[in-house]
C-alpha positions in Angstrom: 0.0 0.0 -0.1 1.6 3.5 -1.1 1.2 6.4 1.3 0.1 9.5 -0.2 2.4 12.4 -0.4 1.5 15.8 -1.8 3.4 17.6 -4.3 4.2 20.4 -1.8 5.5 17.7 0.5 7.7 16.2 -1.8 9.0 19.7 -3.0 10.0 20.5 0.5 11.5 17.4 1.4 13.7 17.5 -1.9 14.6 21.3 -1.2 15.6 20.7 2.5 17.8 17.9 1.0 19.7 20.3 -1.3 19.7 23.3 1.2 20.5 21.6 4.5 21.6 25.1 5.8 18.0 26.1 5.9 17.5 23.4 8.8 19.0 26.0 11.3 16.7 28.6 10.0 13.6 26.4 10.2 14.3 25.8 13.8 14.8 29.6 14.6 11.4 30.2 12.6 9.8 27.5 14.6 11.3 28.8 18.1 10.1 32.4 16.9 6.6 31.4 16.5 5.5 28.1 18.3 8.0 26.9 20.7 7.3 29.3 23.6 8.0 28.3 27.4 4.8 27.6 29.2 4.1 29.3 32.4 1.8 27.1 34.5 0.8 29.8 36.9 -0.3 32.2 34.4 -2.4 29.1 32.8 -3.8 28.3 36.0 -5.0 31.5 36.8 -6.6 32.0 33.2 -8.3 28.5 33.8 -9.8 30.0 37.2 -10.8 32.9 36.1 -13.4 31.9 33.2 -16.8 32.8 33.3 -19.6 30.3 32.5 -21.4 31.1 29.3 -24.9 30.3 28.8 -25.7 27.5 26.4 -27.1 30.3 23.7 -25.4 33.4 24.2 -28.4 35.5 22.7 -31.2 33.8 24.6 -32.6 36.3 27.2 -35.1 33.9 28.5 -32.5 31.5 30.3 
């Protein structure tokens, strides 16, 4: 059974093989946008401060 691979994925895989110097740039970009340190205290405060929302927000009868 063949596994489907899109043309874009093939292109990126081949391009990264031809340009190995870009791997470090890729890691920097990922760290900039995605790999952020998690602050458990601020996450806990945000979770604790949530206000319950009515099932249908615009229903004035409930």
